[in-house]
C-alpha positions as CSV (number, residue, x, y, z in Angstrom):
1,M,-26.4,24.4,-8.5
2,K,-28.8,21.6,-7.4
3,S,-25.8,19.4,-6.5
4,A,-24.2,22.2,-4.4
5,L,-27.5,22.9,-2.6
6,F,-27.9,19.2,-1.8
7,I,-24.4,19.0,-0.3
8,I,-24.9,22.2,1.7
9,C,-28.1,20.7,3.2
10,F,-26.3,17.5,3.9
11,L,-23.7,19.4,5.8
12,I,-26.1,21.5,7.8
13,S,-28.1,18.5,8.9
14,G,-25.1,17.4,11.0
15,M,-24.1,20.7,12.5
16,S,-24.5,19.4,16.0
17,L,-21.7,16.9,15.5
18,C,-17.9,17.4,15.2
19,Q,-17.2,16.0,11.8
20,V,-15.6,16.5,8.4
21,T,-17.2,16.1,5.0
22,F,-15.0,15.1,2.1
23,I,-16.3,16.2,-1.3
24,I,-14.7,14.7,-4.5
25,D,-15.3,17.4,-7.1
26,K,-12.7,16.4,-9.7
27,L,-12.1,12.9,-11.1
28,P,-10.1,11.4,-14.0
29,D,-11.6,12.3,-17.4
30,D,-12.4,8.6,-18.0
31,H,-14.0,8.0,-14.7
32,N,-17.1,5.8,-14.9
33,Y,-19.8,7.5,-12.8
34,N,-21.7,4.2,-12.4
35,N,-18.9,3.1,-10.1
36,N,-19.2,3.5,-6.3
37,I,-16.3,5.2,-4.4
38,F,-15.3,4.3,-0.9
39,I,-13.2,5.8,1.8
40,S,-10.9,3.4,3.6
41,G,-8.3,4.1,6.3
42,D,-7.0,3.4,9.8
43,F,-10.4,4.3,11.3
44,E,-12.1,1.3,9.7
45,G,-9.2,-1.2,9.5
46,W,-7.9,-0.4,5.9
47,S,-10.6,-2.7,4.5
48,G,-10.4,-1.3,1.0
49,G,-14.1,-0.6,0.8
50,K,-16.8,-1.3,3.5
51,V,-20.4,-0.6,2.5
52,Q,-20.9,1.8,5.4
53,Y,-18.1,4.0,4.0
54,K,-19.5,4.2,0.5
55,L,-19.7,7.8,-0.6
56,E,-23.0,9.5,-1.4
57,Y,-23.4,10.6,-5.1
58,D,-25.3,13.5,-6.7
59,K,-24.7,15.1,-10.1
60,N,-21.1,13.9,-10.7
61,T,-20.1,14.7,-7.2
62,Y,-19.2,12.2,-4.4
63,F,-19.2,13.1,-0.7
64,I,-19.1,11.5,2.7
65,T,-19.1,12.8,6.3
66,I,-16.8,11.3,8.9
67,P,-17.2,12.0,12.6
68,N,-14.3,13.0,14.8
69,I,-12.6,9.8,16.0
70,G,-9.4,11.1,17.5
71,D,-6.5,13.4,16.6
72,N,-6.5,12.5,13.0
73,I,-7.3,9.9,10.3
74,K,-5.2,8.4,7.6
75,F,-7.1,7.3,4.5
76,K,-7.4,6.8,0.7
77,F,-10.3,6.4,-1.8
78,T,-11.0,3.2,-3.7
79,L,-13.5,1.8,-6.1
80,G,-14.1,-1.0,-3.7
81,S,-10.8,-2.8,-3.3
82,W,-7.1,-2.0,-3.1
83,E,-6.7,-3.1,-6.7
84,N,-8.7,0.0,-7.6
85,V,-7.1,2.5,-5.2
86,E,-6.5,6.1,-6.2
87,C,-3.0,6.8,-7.6
88,D,-1.2,9.6,-9.3
89,K,-1.8,10.4,-13.0
90,D,1.0,8.0,-14.1
91,G,-0.5,5.1,-12.0
92,N,2.1,5.3,-9.2
93,S,1.1,4.9,-5.5
94,I,0.6,8.0,-3.5
95,D,1.0,8.7,0.3
96,D,-2.0,8.2,2.5
97,R,-4.2,11.2,2.9
98,V,-4.3,12.7,6.4
99,Y,-6.9,14.8,8.0
100,N,-6.5,16.5,11.4
101,F,-9.6,17.1,13.4
102,N,-9.2,20.7,14.6
103,K,-12.6,22.2,13.6
104,L,-16.1,21.6,14.9
105,Q,-17.4,21.4,11.3
106,D,-15.3,21.2,8.2
107,S,-15.5,20.3,4.5
108,V,-12.6,19.4,2.3
109,T,-12.6,19.2,-1.5
110,I,-10.7,16.3,-3.0
111,Q,-9.2,15.8,-6.4
112,I,-8.5,12.3,-7.6
113,N,-6.0,12.1,-10.5
114,N,-6.3,8.4,-11.5
115,W,-7.5,4.9,-10.4
116,A,-5.1,2.0,-10.2
117,E,-7.7,-0.2,-11.9
118,G,-5.7,-3.4,-11.6
119,K,-2.3,-1.7,-12.0
120,S,-1.4,-3.1,-8.6
121,K,-1.1,-6.5,-10.3
122,I,1.8,-5.3,-12.5
123,I,3.7,-3.1,-10.1
124,K,7.3,-4.1,-9.9
125,H,8.3,-5.9,-6.7
126,T,11.0,-4.0,-4.9
127,T,12.2,-6.6,-2.4
128,T,15.9,-7.3,-2.2
129,N,17.0,-10.9,-2.6
130,N,17.4,-11.4,1.1
131,V,13.7,-10.9,1.8
132,H,11.6,-14.1,1.9
133,I,8.2,-15.3,2.8
134,F,8.4,-17.4,6.0
135,S,4.8,-18.5,5.7
136,E,1.9,-17.5,3.5
137,R,-0.6,-18.8,6.1
138,F,1.0,-18.9,9.5
139,K,-1.5,-20.1,12.1
140,M,-2.6,-17.8,14.9
141,P,-4.2,-20.2,17.4
142,Q,-4.9,-17.4,19.9
143,L,-7.1,-15.6,17.4
144,N,-8.2,-18.6,15.2
145,R,-6.7,-16.9,12.1
146,E,-3.8,-17.2,9.7
147,R,-1.3,-14.5,8.7
148,K,1.4,-14.0,6.1
149,I,4.9,-13.6,7.7
150,W,7.9,-12.0,6.0
151,I,11.5,-12.6,6.9
152,Y,14.6,-10.4,6.2
153,L,18.0,-12.0,6.7
154,P,21.1,-9.9,6.9
155,P,23.5,-10.1,3.8
156,N,26.1,-12.1,5.7
157,Y,23.6,-14.7,7.1
158,E,24.2,-17.5,4.6
159,N,28.0,-17.2,4.8
160,S,28.4,-17.2,8.5
161,T,27.5,-19.2,11.6
162,K,26.7,-16.1,13.7
163,K,23.6,-15.5,15.6
164,F,21.7,-12.3,15.0
165,P,19.4,-9.9,16.9
166,V,15.8,-9.9,15.8
167,L,13.3,-7.1,15.1
168,Y,9.6,-7.8,15.0
169,L,7.6,-5.3,12.9
170,H,3.8,-4.9,12.4
171,D,2.1,-4.1,9.1
172,G,4.3,-6.5,7.2
173,Q,2.9,-5.7,3.8
174,N,4.2,-2.2,4.1
175,L,7.8,-3.0,5.0
176,F,9.7,-4.4,2.0
177,D,7.7,-4.2,-1.2
178,D,5.9,-1.5,-3.1
179,A,3.7,-4.0,-4.8
180,T,2.0,-5.0,-1.5
181,S,2.2,-1.7,0.4
182,Y,-0.7,0.8,0.6
183,A,1.4,4.0,0.2
184,G,5.0,3.1,-0.5
185,E,7.1,0.7,1.5
186,W,9.4,1.4,4.5
187,Q,12.5,0.1,2.6
188,I,13.5,-1.9,5.6
189,D,15.6,-4.2,3.5
190,E,17.5,-1.5,1.6
191,T,18.2,0.4,4.7
192,L,19.5,-2.6,6.7
193,N,21.6,-3.7,3.8
194,K,23.2,-0.3,3.8
195,L,23.7,-0.4,7.6
196,S,25.2,-3.9,7.3
197,K,27.8,-2.5,4.9
198,N,28.5,0.8,6.5
199,K,28.0,0.2,10.2
200,D,28.2,-3.6,10.6
201,L,24.6,-3.6,12.0
202,N,23.0,-6.9,11.1
203,L,19.5,-7.9,12.1
204,I,16.9,-10.5,11.3
205,V,13.5,-8.8,10.7
206,V,10.2,-10.6,11.1
207,G,7.3,-8.7,9.3
208,I,3.9,-9.7,10.5
209,E,1.1,-8.6,8.1
210,N,-1.8,-6.8,9.6
211,G,-5.3,-8.4,9.5
212,G,-7.0,-5.8,7.4
213,D,-10.3,-5.1,9.1
214,K,-9.0,-6.8,12.2
215,R,-6.0,-4.4,12.5
216,L,-7.5,-1.9,15.0
217,S,-8.7,-4.7,17.3
218,E,-5.5,-6.7,17.1
219,Y,-3.3,-3.7,17.8
220,S,-5.2,-2.6,20.9
221,P,-5.3,-4.3,24.3
222,W,-8.4,-2.3,25.2
223,E,-11.8,-2.1,23.6
224,N,-12.7,1.1,21.7
225,K,-16.5,1.1,21.9
226,E,-16.8,2.8,18.6
227,Y,-14.1,1.1,16.6
228,G,-13.3,-2.3,17.8
229,I,-13.0,-5.1,20.4
230,A,-9.8,-5.7,22.3
231,E,-7.6,-8.4,20.8
232,G,-4.2,-6.9,21.5
233,D,-3.3,-9.3,24.3
234,A,-4.2,-12.3,22.1
235,Y,-2.1,-10.9,19.3
236,L,0.9,-10.4,21.5
237,E,0.5,-13.9,23.0
238,F,0.7,-15.1,19.4
239,V,3.9,-13.1,18.7
240,V,5.6,-14.2,22.0
241,H,4.4,-17.7,22.5
242,T,3.8,-19.0,18.9
243,L,5.7,-17.0,16.3
244,K,8.9,-16.2,18.2
245,P,9.6,-19.8,19.2
246,E,9.2,-20.8,15.5
247,I,11.5,-18.0,14.4
248,D,14.1,-19.0,17.0
249,L,13.9,-22.6,15.9
250,A,14.2,-21.8,12.2
251,F,17.0,-19.2,12.2
252,R,20.1,-18.4,14.2
253,T,18.7,-15.8,16.5
254,K,20.0,-14.1,19.6
255,T,17.1,-14.7,22.0
256,Q,18.0,-12.4,24.9
257,A,15.7,-9.4,25.5
258,N,18.4,-6.9,24.8
259,Q,18.8,-8.5,21.4
260,T,15.1,-8.5,20.5
261,A,13.1,-5.5,19.4
262,I,9.5,-4.7,18.5
263,M,8.4,-1.7,16.4
264,G,5.4,-0.2,14.7
265,S,3.6,3.0,13.7
266,S,0.3,4.5,14.5
267,M,-1.8,1.6,16.0
268,G,1.4,-0.5,15.6
269,G,3.1,2.1,17.8
270,L,0.4,1.6,20.5
271,I,0.8,-2.2,20.6
272,S,4.6,-2.0,20.5
273,H,4.7,0.4,23.5
274,Y,2.3,-2.0,25.3
275,A,4.4,-5.0,24.4
276,G,7.6,-3.5,25.7
277,L,6.0,-2.8,29.1
278,K,4.1,-6.2,29.4
279,Y,6.9,-8.4,28.1
280,P,10.2,-6.7,29.2
281,K,11.9,-10.1,29.4
282,V,11.1,-10.6,25.7
283,F,11.5,-7.2,24.1
284,G,14.3,-5.1,25.4
285,N,14.2,-2.6,22.5
286,V,11.0,-0.8,21.5
287,G,10.3,1.5,18.5
288,V,7.2,3.6,18.9
289,F,6.4,5.7,15.8
290,S,3.4,8.1,15.6
291,P,1.6,6.2,18.4
292,S,-2.2,6.2,18.5
293,F,-2.5,6.6,22.2
294,W,-5.8,8.4,21.7
295,Y,-7.4,5.1,20.8
296,A,-7.1,3.6,24.3
297,D,-6.7,6.0,27.2
298,E,-6.1,3.0,29.5
299,I,-2.5,2.9,28.1
300,Y,-1.6,5.8,30.4
301,N,-2.6,4.1,33.7
302,F,-1.1,0.8,32.5
303,T,2.2,2.6,31.8
304,K,2.2,4.2,35.3
305,T,2.3,0.7,36.9
306,H,4.9,-0.8,34.5
307,T,7.8,1.6,34.6
308,D,10.3,-0.3,36.9
309,L,12.1,-1.7,33.8
310,K,15.8,-1.2,34.0
311,Q,16.8,-2.8,30.7
312,V,14.1,-1.7,28.3
313,K,14.9,1.0,25.8
314,I,12.1,2.9,24.0
315,Y,12.5,5.2,21.0
316,F,9.6,7.6,20.4
317,M,9.2,9.4,17.1
318,T,6.4,11.7,15.8
319,G,6.0,14.4,13.2
320,D,4.9,17.9,14.2
321,K,2.5,18.0,11.3
322,E,0.6,14.9,12.3
323,S,-1.5,16.7,14.9
324,E,-0.9,18.8,17.9
325,D,-2.3,16.1,20.2
326,M,0.0,13.5,18.7
327,V,3.0,15.3,20.0
328,L,1.4,16.2,23.3
329,N,0.2,12.7,23.9
330,T,3.7,11.3,23.2
331,E,5.3,13.9,25.5
332,K,2.7,13.0,28.2
333,M,3.7,9.4,27.9
334,I,7.4,10.1,28.3
335,N,6.6,12.3,31.3
336,I,4.7,9.4,32.9
337,L,7.6,7.1,32.3
338,K,10.2,9.5,33.8
339,T,8.0,10.4,36.8
340,N,7.4,6.8,37.7
341,G,11.1,5.8,37.6
342,F,11.8,4.7,34.0
343,S,15.5,5.3,33.2
344,E,15.9,8.6,31.3
345,K,19.0,7.2,29.5
346,N,16.7,4.5,28.0
347,L,14.3,7.0,26.5
348,F,14.5,9.0,23.3
349,L,12.0,11.3,21.6
350,K,12.4,12.8,18.2
351,V,9.8,15.3,16.8
352,V,10.4,15.6,13.1
353,P,9.8,19.1,11.7
354,N,7.0,19.0,9.0
355,G,6.6,15.3,9.6
356,T,3.2,13.9,8.5
357,H,1.4,10.7,9.5
358,S,2.7,8.6,6.5
359,E,4.9,5.8,5.4
360,S,7.3,8.3,4.0
361,L,8.0,9.7,7.5
362,W,8.4,6.2,9.0
363,R,10.6,5.1,6.1
364,T,12.9,8.1,6.6
365,E,13.1,7.8,10.3
366,F,13.7,4.0,10.6
367,E,17.5,4.1,10.2
368,E,18.1,6.6,13.1
369,A,15.7,4.7,15.3
370,I,17.2,1.2,14.7
371,C,20.7,2.5,15.2
372,W,19.8,4.0,18.5
373,L,18.0,0.9,19.7
374,F,20.9,-1.4,18.8
375,K,23.9,1.0,19.3
376,K,27.0,-0.8,20.4
């Protein structure tokens, strides 16, 4: 009773704010209540456990209040790192949790079935044999950082002299391997191997890992005063002027814009959209999944002044269960493009029934998107 009253008082104290309180009221039987629990998600850069997002604790109950930061948030709970992330009862990874902000005040009870507690170290790698690490520590001079870069080569690469189109994808740790992904991989390699066999669609894929707590900043060209500085332009300068020349030198690539694509989801969708408009002579094909346009309203005015692009194709995809604003914002963006002269034949929108903001949605929809962008 004391615990319940404490939580109710905690909720009432913030009634003037639009917010949600997550209350973990059921934990694994062997949970050690001396451990701290953290919430980590797209709103704080998927850090794995920042101190400011440590849950409060009272009488075997953990809770935290998160303010409204946009349409929705995607998140998980950890014991302070991704090696100790929540999982299902058998130790398998689970989809990211998603919360849509549609109430002034809300509380949500959470049940955690198990903690990975180091199981991530022994998860089987799921990469196919044509996925490689291009560099563990590729230098990013524009940001004074380093980043892991993955490379996927089509099945017929080694046995041919052909050149191939190239797809640049953000959030590289989530693309090919369950062992490195947060909530299940996109299965890019398995999907493209199938398309190579069935449709003779062969691509090189460059997977750029995100920067953890730098992710929000790197994927936005405009500052969000609450969540991060603007490093999106520097990030794209890295992709265009540092990484792409090295990829073109190391592999047999088709370098023309109509043979080069960029794609991402959520914040990755925002920066991919921006990249297609800012660098149309580099990226002629753009995949925009579940875009976080809410994060930077400036993207709308920027789009209005960058629509005279005759050769750029953009594929938009969102799920109707992500949030009402997600669909509306995407439709708003498409209307801006059409109204200001962007070719309608080069635009495509798919709204997936019951689609949620998750790797499972993006994994399922990747095949259709890449086939449309590179249709012959």
